[in-house]
C-alpha positions in Angstrom: -27.1 11.3 19.5 -26.9 14.5 18.0 -24.7 15.3 15.3 -23.1 19.2 14.5 -24.1 18.5 11.6 -26.9 17.5 9.3 -25.8 13.9 8.8 -23.1 11.7 10.0 -21.7 11.6 6.6 -17.8 11.4 7.3 -15.6 14.4 6.2 -13.7 13.9 3.1 -10.4 15.8 2.1 -9.9 15.1 -1.7 -6.2 15.7 -3.4 -6.4 14.2 -7.1 -5.2 16.0 -10.0 -8.1 17.4 -12.1 -7.0 14.5 -15.2 -7.2 11.7 -12.3 -10.2 12.3 -10.8 -11.5 11.9 -14.4 -9.9 8.7 -15.0 -11.1 7.5 -11.6 -14.5 8.8 -11.3 -17.2 9.1 -13.9 -20.2 11.2 -13.2 -22.1 8.7 -11.3 -19.1 7.3 -9.3 -18.8 11.2 -8.3 -21.9 12.1 -7.5 -22.4 9.4 -5.3 -19.1 9.9 -3.2 -20.3 13.4 -2.6 -23.2 11.7 -1.3 -22.0 9.2 0.8 -19.0 11.6 2.5 -19.3 15.4 3.1 -16.2 16.6 0.9 -14.9 19.4 2.8 -11.6 20.2 0.5 -11.2 19.4 -2.6 -7.6 19.6 -3.6 -5.5 19.2 -7.3 -2.2 18.4 -4.8 -0.6 18.3 -0.8 0.2 22.1 -0.9 -3.4 22.9 -1.4 -4.7 20.2 1.2 -2.1 22.0 3.9 -3.3 25.8 2.9 -6.7 24.3 2.8 -8.9 26.1 5.4 -11.4 23.4 6.4 -7.8 20.6 6.3 -8.6 20.2 9.8 -12.2 19.3 9.2 -11.1 16.2 7.6 -11.9 12.6 9.0 -11.2 10.9 5.1 -8.5 11.9 3.2 -9.0 10.2 -0.6 -5.9 10.8 -2.7 -4.2 9.0 -5.5 -0.9 9.6 -7.3 0.8 12.5 -6.3 -0.9 12.3 -3.0 1.6 14.1 0.3 3.3 11.8 2.6 1.8 11.5 5.3 4.7 12.3 7.9 3.8 13.5 11.2 4.1 17.2 10.0 1.3 16.4 7.7 -0.8 14.3 9.7 -0.5 17.6 12.1 -2.2 19.9 9.9 -5.4 16.8 9.6 -5.8 16.9 12.9 -9.4 14.5 12.9 -8.0 11.8 10.3 -8.8 9.0 11.1 -8.9 6.8 7.4 -6.7 7.3 3.8 -8.4 5.7 0.9 -5.8 5.8 -1.6 -7.0 5.0 -5.1 -3.3 3.3 -6.0 -1.3 0.1 -6.0 1.6 0.9 -3.4 1.2 2.3 -0.2 4.6 2.8 0.0 5.5 6.7 -1.1 2.2 7.5 0.9 2.6 6.2 4.8 5.0 7.1 7.3 5.5 5.5 11.2 3.7 8.1 12.1 0.0 6.5 9.9 0.7 3.5 12.2 1.6 5.6 15.7 -1.7 7.9 15.4 -3.5 4.1 14.5 -5.1 5.9 11.2 -6.8 3.2 8.9 -5.1 3.1 5.6 -7.1 1.4 1.8 -5.3 0.4 -0.7 -6.7 0.0 -4.0 -4.0 -2.1 -4.9 -6.9 -5.2 -5.3 -8.6 -3.0 -8.5 -5.1 -2.5 -9.9 -4.3 -6.2 -9.6 -6.5 -7.4 -11.9 -5.1 -6.1 -14.9 -1.4 -7.3 -14.0 -2.7 -10.5 -13.1 -4.0 -10.3 -16.9 -1.4 -8.6 -18.6 0.8 -11.8 -17.3 -1.5 -14.2 -19.0 -1.4 -13.2 -21.8 2.5 -12.1 -22.3 2.7 -16.3 -20.7 0.0 -17.1 -23.9 2.6 -15.1 -26.5 5.6 -16.9 -24.9 4.4 -20.1 -25.3 3.5 -19.4 -28.8 7.4 -17.8 -29.0 5.1 -15.2 -30.4 7.9 -13.3 -29.5 10.5 -14.7 -31.4 8.8 -14.8 -34.4 8.0 -11.4 -34.8 11.0 -10.3 -34.8 12.1 -13.2 -37.4 9.3 -12.5 -40.3 10.5 -9.0 -40.3 14.1 -9.5 -40.1 14.1 -11.9 -42.4 10.9 -12.0 -44.8 10.3 -15.6 -44.1 7.1 -17.5 -42.0 9.4 -20.0 -39.4 8.8 -23.7 -39.0 6.6 -24.6 -35.8 9.1 -26.5 -34.9 9.8 -25.8 -31.3 7.4 -23.8 -30.5 6.0 -25.6 -27.2 2.4 -24.8 -26.8 0.4 -23.7 -23.6 -1.1 -27.0 -22.7 1.3 -29.2 -20.4 4.1 -26.2 -20.3 5.6 -25.3 -16.7 4.9 -21.3 -15.0 6.9 -20.1 -12.6 6.5 -17.3 -10.0 8.2 -15.8 -7.5 6.1 -14.6 -4.7 2.6 -15.7 -4.2 0.4 -12.7 -3.4 -2.9 -11.8 -4.7 -1.7 -11.0 -8.5 0.2 -14.1 -8.9 -2.4 -16.6 -7.6 -4.9 -14.4 -10.2 -2.5 -15.5 -13.0 -2.5 -19.1 -11.7 -6.2 -19.1 -11.8 -6.2 -18.0 -15.4 -3.2 -20.0 -16.7 -4.5 -23.3 -14.7 -8.0 -22.8 -17.4 -5.7 -23.7 -20.0 -3.7 -26.9 -18.4 -0.3 -25.5 -17.6 1.5 -26.5 -14.6 1.8 -24.1 -12.5 4.5 -23.8 -10.1 5.1 -20.5 -7.4 7.9 -19.7 -4.7 6.8 -17.7 -1.4 8.5 -18.0 1.4 5.5 -15.7 3.3 3.0 -17.8 2.1 0.6 -20.1 4.1 1.0 -23.6 2.3 -3.0 -23.7 1.7 -2.8 -21.0 -0.2 -1.0 -22.7 -2.6 -3.2 -25.7 -2.5 -6.6 -23.2 -3.0 -4.5 -22.0 -6.2 -3.6 -25.6 -7.7 0.0 -23.9 -7.7 2.7 -26.4 -6.8 4.9 -24.7 -4.0 8.5 -24.7 -4.9 11.2 -24.8 -1.9 13.7 -22.3 -3.6 14.5 -20.1 -6.2 17.1 -22.0 -8.7 14.5 -25.1 -8.6 11.8 -22.4 -9.4 14.0 -20.6 -12.2 15.1 -24.1 -13.4 11.6 -25.7 -13.8 10.2 -23.1 -15.8 9.6 -22.1 -19.3 8.0 -19.2 -18.4 9.1 -17.4 -14.9 6.8 -14.4 -13.7 8.1 -11.8 -11.2 5.5 -11.0 -8.4 8.2 -10.4 -5.4 7.3 -6.4 -3.6 11.3 -4.0 -3.6 11.3 -4.2 0.4 14.2 -2.0 1.2 17.0 -4.3 2.0 15.8 -7.4 1.5 14.6 -8.7 -2.0 16.9 -5.4 -4.6 18.8 -7.9 -6.3 16.7 -11.2 -5.4 16.6 -12.6 -9.0 20.5 -13.0 -9.7 22.6 -13.7 -12.6 23.2 -16.7 -11.3 19.6 -17.7 -11.2 19.1 -16.5 -15.0 21.1 -18.5 -16.3 19.5 -21.6 -14.7 16.4 -20.7 -16.5 15.9 -23.5 -19.4 16.5 -23.6 -23.5 13.8 -21.0 -25.1 12.9 -19.5 -21.4 11.1 -16.2 -20.8 11.2 -13.9 -17.9 8.1 -11.3 -17.5 8.8 -9.0 -14.6 5.6 -6.7 -14.0 6.8 -6.0 -10.0 9.9 -3.5 -10.0 12.8 -3.6 -11.7 15.1 -3.6 -8.7 13.8 -7.0 -7.6 16.3 -8.6 -10.8 20.0 -7.4 -10.9 19.2 -6.1 -13.8 22.9 -5.6 -15.2 23.4 -9.3 -14.7 19.9 -9.4 -16.9 21.7 -7.7 -19.4 24.5 -10.2 -19.8 22.7 -13.2 -19.7 19.9 -11.9 -22.2 23.9 -11.4 -24.8 24.8 -14.7 -23.7 21.5 -16.5 -24.7 19.5 -15.2 -27.5 17.5 -18.5 -27.0 16.2 -16.2 -23.6 13.3 -13.6 -24.0 12.7 -10.7 -21.2 9.5 -8.7 -21.2 10.4 -5.9 -18.8 7.2 -4.0 -17.7 8.9 -2.5 -15.2 12.8 -1.4 -14.8 15.1 -0.3 -12.1 15.2 3.3 -13.9 12.5 4.8 -15.3 12.4 5.0 -18.2 15.9 3.1 -18.4 18.8 5.0 -18.9 19.7 6.0 -22.7 22.0 4.2 -23.8 21.1 0.8 -21.8 21.8 -2.2 -24.0 17.7 -3.0 -22.5 16.5 -0.7 -26.0 18.9 -3.1 -27.8 18.8 -6.3 -27.4 16.5 -8.3 -29.9 15.5 -10.6 -27.3 14.0 -7.9 -24.8 10.7 -6.2 -24.6 9.9 -3.2 -22.8 6.5 -2.4 -22.4 6.5 0.5 -19.9 3.8 0.1 -16.9 1.4 -0.6 -19.1 0.2 -3.7 -17.0 -1.6 -2.0 -14.4 -5.0 0.0 -14.5 -4.8 1.8 -17.8 -7.4 4.0 -19.3 -11.0 2.9 -18.5 -9.7 0.0 -16.1 -8.8 3.2 -13.3 -12.9 3.6 -13.1 -12.3 -0.1 -10.9 -10.2 1.8 -8.6 -12.7 4.4 -8.3 -15.5 2.2 -7.5 -13.2 0.2 -4.7 -13.3 3.4 -3.3 -16.6 4.2 -3.2 -17.5 1.2 -1.5 -14.8 1.3 0.9 -16.0 5.0 1.6 -20.0 3.9 1.8 -18.4 1.2 4.5 -16.3 4.0 6.5 -20.0 6.1 6.7 -22.0 3.1 7.9 -19.8 3.0 11.0 -18.2 -1.0 9.5 -14.5 -1.8 8.8 -13.0 -1.0 5.5 -12.3 -4.7 2.9 -9.3 -3.3 2.2 -7.5 -2.2 4.5 -3.5 -2.3 5.0 -2.1 -3.5 8.3 1.4 -2.2 9.3 2.5 -5.5 9.6 1.2 -6.4 6.0 2.4 -3.1 4.2 6.1 -4.3 5.2 6.1 -7.4 2.9 3.6 -5.2 0.0 5.0 -3.2 -3.0 
């Protein structure tokens, strides 16, 4: 069947800030993208896209941070759109019901972002079990060489994972190689996932918390369902010397309760890559509590790591061009359980 253009390359509208394009794509990756798709619009933001004279031709929207919220009004400007390639993790600030009503295929690059998050959790878990956070502060404050009594070590220690999605399963894989015992809680995951990852499934959150020397949060923030999931009562059940790691969403933990518990329990540590308000308000005790480490969203892809997102998008565009189903498409049902 003849085409009205030289090739069957899908027409692509790109919405990327210049700095985001540079972070996601090296010159070779960008060249490959342009060979794979016919880039009919290259815009820095949503406003440029909606004013672009060729916006109605776009069959694929490739975007990342700062992408337009795809409301029915925005989609009306993109009548040919069939596929969205999103170069970030959560699609919650991108899609609306109008996307699913249109039948759009929405691809998330979350899998490329998940690897670095899992590596961060793995690294912070090792540091916690070596008691590095507490020892470092004590050496700086007291000018002493602390003894090794009470340092738990890694082998045989128990790490609990709150929710068992892709990142948590990667963490489990890393930790099992060190001889660490991995527990996980997730009411939505199949038993097979736990077996494949070699993790022990725990029926309830209180049991998971009470057994975990390190507790890592991986629960998506689902409005009306997971806010404040990790309560003060649960946190008070952490074993002596335990460490809480949160790389999911700050609001999954009751932050005010967390502050109170950390004040009451100086034996506990909290490593927070995310907080409920970002950054926390200037008067927040999270800045002054000695047993808190704030790392400010460094767990996800940063610097050179972001090229993996670009590579995933180029690969998915190639599948679209070949008439294949993308590997990283998100279903409407799955979108409700993601961050």
